[in-house]
N, C-alpha and C positions, 0 to 999 in steps of 0.2 A: 889814856886820853888821846895821845898822839896817834896811836894805832886806830882808835875809833874814828878820828877826824880823817885819817888817810883812807879808811874804808869808805867813809861817806863820800869823799872826793872821787874815789875810784868808781863807786856806784853811779854818782852823778855824771861822771865822764862817760861811763859805759852807756847810760841811758841817753845822753846827748848824742853819742856816736850812733846808737841804734836809731834814734829819731832822724838823724842826718842821712843814714844809710837808707831808711825807709823812704824819706823824701826824695832821694836820688832816683829811686825806682818807681815813683809815682809818675803818672803821665797827665798832661793837659790835652784832653781829647775833645775834638769837636763833633758835631752831628754828622752822621753818615748820610751820603746822598747816592742815588742810583748811578751806576757807571754805564750809561746807555750805550757807549761805544763798545764795551765788552759784552753786553747783552746781545748786541747786534752781531758781533764777531762769532758768538757761539749759538747763533740761530741759523744753523746750516741746513740746506735742503738736500745736499748730496752732490756727487757720490761721496762715500765715506761716512764718518760719524755724523749723526743728526740729533742725538739726545742721549743723556746718561746722567749718572750721579757719582758721588765721591768728589771728583774735581780737585785732586791734589796735584801740585806741580813742582818742578825743579828747573833751574837754569842749567843748560848743557854746556860743555866746554866751548862749543862754537858760537855761543850766544843765543841759539834757539832755546825754546822752552818745551819741556815734555809735560803734558797734562795727562794724568792717569785717571781713568774712569772705571767704575764698576759697571753694573748693568748698562748696556749701550745699544741703541738702535743704530743699525748700519744700512745705508743706502748702497746697494750692490751695483757694480759696474761690470757687465751689463745688468740692468734692473731685473729683479726677480719678483714674482708675485708676492705682494704683501710684505716686502722688505721694509727697511726703515726710511725709504725715500719720502720726501715731503713736497707737497705742492700747495700753492696758495690759490684759494678760490676767488670768485669775483668780488667778494666782500672783504678780502684781505685776511681771511682766516687760514692759518697754516694747518694742513691736515695730512694724514697718511691714508693710503688705500688699504682697505681691510683685506686680510687673508683668511679670515674665519667668519663665516656667515651663519645666521640662524638656520636650522634649530641647534646646530652644534654649539655655537657661541651665543645663542639667543639670550635675550630678545633683540639685541642689537649687534651689528657687525663689530669686529675687533681686530686689532693688530697685536699679535702675540709673539712674533719672532724677534729675538734680540740675543746678543752675546753677553756673557757674564763679566767681561772686562775688555778694555781696549786702551790704546794710547793715542793721543793726538799731539803731533809735533807742530808747534807754532813757530814760524820763521822769525828770526831776530827783528826783521822790519815789520812784522805783523801782517804781511800781505798774503801769506799762504798757510793753510792748515793741511796736514798730511796724516792719514789714519793708519795705525798699525793694528792688525788683528791676526788671529791664527789663520792657517790655510783654509780655503773654502771646502765645504763638504761636497758630497756627490751631487747635491741639488743646486749648487752654485751659491750657497749662503756662507758668509764668513763664520769663523769659529772664534772662541776666546783666545786672547794672546797668551794668558797663563792658564795652564791646565794641571789639575792634580794627577798623581800617578795612578789613582784608582781607575779601573776600567768601567766603573758605574757612571753612566752619562749624567746622573743626577747629582754627582759630586762636583762642586765648582769652587772657584776662588773669587771672593771679593777682596778689594785692595786696601792695604794700610798705607803708611807714609813711605815715600821714596827719599833717598838721600845719596849724595855722592860721598863715599867714605874713602879714607886712606887705609888700605889694608894690604898686608904683605908686600909693602913697598910700592904699591901702585894705586891708582884711582879706579873705583868701581861704583856702579849704582847698586844699592841694596834697596829692596822694597819688601815689606811684610805682606804676607798673603794669608787670608783667613778662609779656611776650608769649611764649607757647609754642605749639607745634604738637603736638597729642595724637594718640595712636594711632587709626587708623580702625577701624570695626567689623569684626570677624572677622579682624583682624590676628593672626598666630600668636604674637606676643610683645608684651609691654607695651613701649612706648617713648615718649619725649617729647623734643622738640627745642626748644632755646632759639632764639628768633627776634629779639627786640629789647626795648627798654624805652621807656617813655613816662611823662609826668607829666600827670595830670588836674587841672584847676582847677574847683573847685566853689563855689557860693554858700554861705557859712557859715550863712545863715538857712534856706534851703530845701533845700540839698544838691543842687540841680540842677547837672548837668554843663554848664559853660560852654565848655570846650574841652579837647582832649587833644593834647599836643605830643610828638612822638617825640624821644628823646635823639639828638643828632647828634654825630658824630666820636668814637664810642666806640673804644677801642684794643684791647679784648679782651672776654671774656664775664664779667668781674666783674659781680656783681649789686649795683647801687647802690640806695640808698634803703631799706635794711633798717631804718634808724632815721634820724631827722632832729632837728635843733635849730637855732633861729635866735637870734642874739644881738641886742643893742639897736642894733647898727650896720647891721642888715639882712642880715648874712652868714648864709647857710644852710649848716650843717654837714651833710654827706651821708655816712653810713656805708655801706660796701660790703664784701662778702665774696667770696672766691674760693677754690676748692680748690687747695692748693699742694703736691701730692705725696703719696706713700704714707705711712702711719703707720710710723715707724721703719724705712722701707725695705721693709716687708712688704706684699706684694700681697694684696688681699682677693678674695673670691669675687665672681662677677658680681653676686650679690644685694647685696653690700656695697661695690660699686664707688664709691659716693659717699662712703664713710667715710674720707676723707683728712683731712689737716690743713686746716681751714678758717680762713683768716686774715682779720683785720679791718683795714680801711683807712678813712681819712676824707679827704674833700675838702671844699672850700667854694666858694661862689659868691655874688655879690651878688644876693640875691633881690628887692631893692627895685627892680631894673631890669626886672622882669617875667618872665613864664614863658618867652617865646621866648629871652630872653637866658640864663636859668638852664638851659634844656634843651640848650645848646650847650657841650659839654665843653671847647671851646677857651677858654671863659671861666672854667674851673675851675682851682683850685690844689689839690694833694694834699700831705699831710704826708709828708715823707721822713725823719723821725726827728730833724730839726733845725729845719726851717722848712717853710712851705707853698710849693711849687714849681710852676711851670707845666709841668714835665716829669712827666706823670702816670705814666710808666713807672718813675720813681724812687720811687714810693710805698713806705712802710715800714709793716709791721704794727704795731698799737698794743697787742697783747697779748703775753704771754710766749711765747718761741720754741717751747716744747713744748706749749702749750695749743691747743685747737681749739674753735671756737665753733659755735653753731647756725646753720643756714641763715637762720632768722629769729631776731630778738632785739629787745630794747628798750634804748635808752640815754636816760636822762632826767636833767635837772639837778634835784636834790632839795635841800631845806633840812634839813641835819643839824647839830644843835648851833649853829644860827644861821649856818652857812657853806654857800655853794653847793657841792655835791658832785655830780660826774657818776657815775651808777650804771648798771651794765649787768647784765641778767639773761641767762643762757645755760645750756644744758645742756653737760655735758662730752661732746664728740663725738669725743674721741681714741680711744674704744673703738668696737667694731662697733655698727651701727645698732640691733640688737636689745638691746644693753646700755645704751643711753642711758637714764638714770634720775636722775642727780644734777644738781640745780639749784644754780647758784652765782651770787652777786652779786659783781661787781667794782666797784671805785671808783677815781676819779682826781680830781685837782684841776682839770684842764683838759679841754676837749672832745676834744683830740687825745691824751689820756692822758699817759703810758702807764697802761693799766689793769692794774696789777701787784698791787694789794691785792685779795685774793681770799678769799671766805667761802663755805663750803658751807652751804646753808640747808635743803635738803629732798631726800629720796629718794622718788620717786613710787611709791606702791603699785600704780599702774595698769600699769606696765611689765611685760610678760609675763603679765598677768592673762588668764585664760580664762573666768572666771565673771562674770556680770553679775547685779545684783540681780533676784531673781524666777526665776532659772534653777533647775530641778529638778536632782536628783542625776544624771539621765541627760542633761542639757543642758549644753553648753559651746561656746565658740568653738573652731574647729578649729586656730587659731593664737593665740598670746599677743599681746596688744595692744602697740603701740609708742607712744612718746610723743615729742613734738617741739614746735617753735614756742613757746618761752616768751616771754611779754610782761608788762609791768607797766602798771598803771592808776593813776597817782598822784593823779588827781582824787578817788579814794575813800580816800585816807589817813585813818585814824581811830585815835586812841589810840596813836599811835606805830607803827602797823602799815601795811605796804605790801601792796597787793593784787597778786598775780601770777596769771597763767593759763598753762596749757599745753594742748596738744591731744592727743587720743588717736585712734588709728586702727588698722586692721589693716595689718600690714607688707606690702611687696611680696611677691607670691607667696601672698597669703591665699587660703584655700580658698573655692570658690563656696558661696553660701548664707548666709554670716555677715552679709551686708548687711541682712537683715531685722531684726536686733537693733539698736534705736535707740541704745542708750547706748554703743556702741563708738566713736561718732564725734561728739564734742562737746568743748567746752572744759571743763577742770576748774580750780578756783581754789584759791589758797593765801594765807593771811595770814602775813607775815613781820615780826616785831618788830625795829625798829632804834632803838637808843638815841638820843634827841634828834631823831627825825624829826618834822617838822611840815609841814603843807600850806602852800605859799606862798599 
């Protein structure tokens, strides 16, 4: 009987401890509001970056912040025909000059020149933006900052998450790179093929690329490095996602083929041993729901079974009420792509989750929008805008508010001609109040 009572007391205490632990990692979150000053800061006319997506950022050692973008419009200096330069017409509509006219780009003019990735450095005081791209080509147009080893010009990198890591006794920037093969000119249908992944190492002072190392021994096409965190033991936590089946068993149209349940996984590796070691998946362990295991095929999703995350997202450890809390921002992607619009913050006590505490924070007014500022009654986009790629920027925490961003774009199948309107393709920002939130 004594043993039975002791067992009951133990189980009660354990349950009480579990409830307290869960409560410690829940958040009191307020309603998000547009961050107009940040929207304005990233509504640039040129020279340099004038639009793009991904929008991940890190604070640099000197207090500046580096914003990493995937596809990017660049206004050249000196200006080139049909580059990414923006002008504002008499009605206040921000536009780009076309570089492709009918009948080649019929029935309407388009702007089709961009680079696959770039970096924008924002000064600590917020007064200056500086753009980093690759060297200009023979025609005077910028090239991508990160380039694959392949000589095929249709191979390119889109960007994962950057982080400043402690590795081999020094600090470096690591950023995951996702290599894709894009459609050739005059292809009858849009297509894109996954190729591989790599990690780039950069000097944190100059952002010069020191080396790019391919990921080795991948077991499938899971996209790793969508978010990163390193603990004080040197272990780098690497978050990855993969589509895992149809939504509720219902097949989507070809246009929405990517709108399946997107599951979230986490692995870790000892980053202190250097980039070559970290880029070999044989050195990784993955969370299987109970422990980190060498068997990467046994990985377990760290979000609720019926939830679906964004292809890109951010997970950061934040200081909430004096306690370290892991917070994730994502869109609800369990609905069709054109219906993505609701931003959620999840929280957990540990980097491996489970991320089961969930808060709705913002419904984007941009989703489905056809009108841009300055358009007349007769002007509109031919398709409503889509929203995607939510990220957080905790280096700008102020007054208990967390800065989020998301990207806007024209959906797959957008009608020709809309690319001349500059404001369809850029990040938009949101302030979200969180009780007890402080910057570390």
